[in-house]
C-alpha positions, 0 to 999 in steps of 0.5 A: 500499499503505497499509501494511508487510508484517505479516511482510516478514522471511518475505519476505526471508529465504526460500532457493531450493533452489540449494546453491550459491546465495548466498540461502542465506546470508541470515539472519532480521532480529532483532526489532529490526530495521527490517523488525521494527520497520516490520511492520504499521505505516504505509508511508512516502510516496515520490516519483518524480523526473524529471532531465533526461538531459543531466544523468545520470553513472553513477558508480561507489562503492568498496564499504565493509564494510558494502556491495558496490561497484557503479555507480550516478547521481550525483544530488547538486545536480542540477537537478529536472524534477518531482517528485510523490508516488507512494505515499501514507502513511496518513494523511500531513501533507504533507512539504517534499518535497511543498511542493517539489513543488508549487512546481516544478509551478507554476514548470513550468507558469508556463513558468519552468522 
């Protein structure tokens, strides 16, 4: 997708018909929200990161005022096995992540990883 949706706000605020469902509490983001600012603009690049299954560590994060508690995967200080750009930003220049991906690929192909 080369650009963000021109009307991303509408996709986020459409509640279902179930009166007991929490989605009824959703509110429309304001005109200065991140969604409104990005609408119709070139999309950012996004990346796929592969780590060794032995390095996965499930962690629990306590919620704060602005976020719920939940479980996830600890990612800090993990060795990256592979990194590649999956979604290309429109007219994107190579980034530091692209250079890191190239270095990892060269190391993997040369047997140094």
